[in-house]
N, C-alpha and C positions, 0 to 999 in steps of 0.2 A: 781634413781642413777644418779652420776656428770658422764658429758659425753659430749664429742665434737661433735656436731652436722653438717649436711652438706646435705644441702636442693641442691638436684642434677638436681632437674628440670624434664621436660619432656624428657625421656630417649627410644630411637627404641630398640629393641631386637636385642644383638649383640651386642652393647656398652660394652667397657670397662671402668670400673670402679679400677683407678690402686691408691691404698693408700701408701703413705709412711709414716713410725711411725721412731722415736729417739728409743723407747723401746718397749718391749712385751703389745702389747693390744690387747682389746677386737674387732674385726671389724664387724659391722652388716649391711648390704646394705638390706632395704627393702621398702618397698612401703610406701608413706602415711599414707595409711589406719591403715596398720600394726604400723607404729611409732607409730600412736596414740591409740594403744593398749599397746605399751611398756612404755609410760608415763603414762598412766593410772596403769600401775601394771597387765595388764592382758595379757592371752594368747596369742602369737602374733609367726610371723614365720622370719625368715630374712636368707639371703646368708651370709656365711664369717665362724666365731668363732676367737677361738683362735690363732696370728699372730704372731711369731716369728722369720721372715724376713723380710726384706721389700725392694726394693716394691710390696705389694701383689694386685694383678688380679684378680677381677670378674667380671665374663660377665655374662648381666642382659639377662634374660630368655627369655621376653616379653616387649610389650611396657605400658609405665605407668611412671605417677610421681614416682619418686625413691629418696630415703635419705640415709646417712649412718651415724650410730651413732657408736660412738667407745669410750672404757670406758677402765677402767683399773680392771674389775670384783672384784671388794672390795678392792683391793689395794689400799694403797694412794701415792701419786705423782702425777706431772705434766702428762697431756696429750699432747705431740706435734707429730702433724700429720699433713698433708696436702694430698687433696682428689682431682685428675684431671680426667676426664671423655674424653675416646676417642672412637669418633663415629665408627659405624660399619663397616667392611671391606668391597671398593665396588662390588657392586655384591654379598653380605651376603647372603645365601639363606639356608645352613646348621642348624641344631639345634645348638644353643649356647652351647658354650662349657666353661670349664674353663680353668686356666693355666696348668694343670695338661694331658688336652686332652679328660677327661670324660667329658659326659651331663653335661648343666649347672644343670641338678635337681640331680644329684647325690653329687656337692658342697653341706658342710653343711648347711641343711634347717632345722633350731631349732625351737622347742618350748618350751622355756627353764621355761616351769609349770609344775605341776604335769600331769601324763598321764590322758586323758578323762576316762569316768566311773563312775561309781557308786559304792559307799563303800559295801552297801548293795548287789550288782551283783557281788562282787568279787576282787572290783580293792582293792589294796595296794599299798602303797609306802613305801620306805627306811627309810625317818625321817619327822616326826612333829613336827613344829616349834610352839612352846609356848611363847606368847611374848605379852609385853603392847602395844597398838596401838601409842601409842609416841614412840617408838622404832623401828616402822613398817621400815621408810625411811632410819633410820640411820644402820640399824641390820638386822633386818626380811630381807626385800628384798633384798638387797646386797649380803645376804647369800644364800640364795635360786636360786639366778640369778649364784653365783660362784659355789655352790652344783651342779647345773642341766646342766651347762658347763660341769662338770665331769663325770657325768652320772648319779649322785644319784635323786632319784625320792624324791619329797618334797611335804608333804601338808603343805600349806598354806592357812586363813581362806578366805583372799579377793577371791581367786582363787576357793577357792571350795563351799563357800557359795553362793545361788541365792535365787530373790525374792521367797517368800513361803516357805523357808527353815525354819525350827524350828533351832533355835542359839544351845542350848544344845545338841540337837538330831547329829547332824551335827560332831560339836565336838568330843563326846563321839565315833562316828562312825571315823573321824580322828585319834583320838587317839588307838584304836582297831585295825583300819589296816594299824598301823605305826611301821614298826621294832626297830626305835631309838626317843628317845624322847630326842627333844632339847629344852632346857628351858632359853630364853635370860633375867637373874635376874636385876633386875633396881628397883628404887625408886619408879617408875611407877607402874611398875610390883607386889611390894609387898602390893601397895595402892588398887588395882581393889580386884573386887569378879569373876569377869567369867577368871584371868589369876589364881587368887587360886583354884577355880575348876577344872582347866587344871591340875594345879600342882598335886592336891591330886589325877585326875587319873592317872598322868604319875607316880609315887610315889609308888601309888599301883600295875600296872604291873611291877614296876620294882622290889618290893619287891619277889611280887609273881615269878620273875623270867623271866616272859613274854616279858619283853622288856630293852634294856639300857637308860640310864638315861646321858644325857652329858649337863650338866651346863655352860651356857657362863656368865661372869659378863660384864655388863655395865657398868661405873662409880661407881663403886662402891670398897670398899675395905671391907677383908675379915671381918673386925666388923662388916661390915653394914649387911654381910651376916649371920656372927653368930647371932645378935642379930634378926633376920628373924627367923632364922632355924640351931640351931648349926650342925643338920645329914647333913645340905645341905653345910655348909661352911668344913665339914669336907671332902667333895666328890671332887675329882680333878677336875679342872676348867681350862678352858683358857679365861683370861680379853681380853676386846677389847682395853685396854691402853696397854697391853702389846704385841698384835698380831694384825697382818692385818684382814680384812674378806678373804681374800684369803689366809693368812696363818691357819685359823680356818677351814675354807671349806676344805682346804687339808689334816688336818688331820681328820675330819669325815668322809669324804671318803674312808682313810685308813681304821676308825673301821668298816666303812660299808661293805668294800670288806673281812675284815678278818672275818665279821660273816657269810660272803656269801660262806666263803671257810671252815668254821668250821663243 
């Protein structure tokens, strides 16, 4: 995901990171090792979250090399931000606290990925994202990040696949263990065998009433979808040309909550 990066250097416990923003953004303060995971799309942890008011202060809970990553959560626009670091107060001894006076560990520390666990062991997810690898950076990852920020659990292949796993079996498990199937339809999606295998599984569960199916059109027109599948062309969908990733994520999150309340 496109983001503004700040290397904060080696910080002492109790230091305060002060972030100034022009518009709402996701502020993520993390160790350098966690940032490497963030860049590679793996599970990572950070302090912060969505910030609506500026300046925003985050207290560093431990000594180490820290960085800040600021993104728009899938929305389009320009990131205008600045970051300053204030040293710990003289004689600082108590546990680090955030701007509300709570211990630092209660600052939002997220793992914006699917929760740990094995599907066969009972793990379930709110949504399964089916997509072509060409659309991972532009749609799948930003959508995953935006959804998890909204509290929606997401199955995404790069997080769930491990060395030695059977690709087909793990995908089938992910489909069975997710309540909603999101399909990112695009020209590369139509051309691939594995994406068609995933779509067949999602449609089968949808027809059986076991799972909802939510299509997203990426760089497509209705004629393109109709040539591929007339039934999909008639299904209500959202297009990345009409909605930002953040807007799509919010609508999906609404569907998840409606199904939970049903």
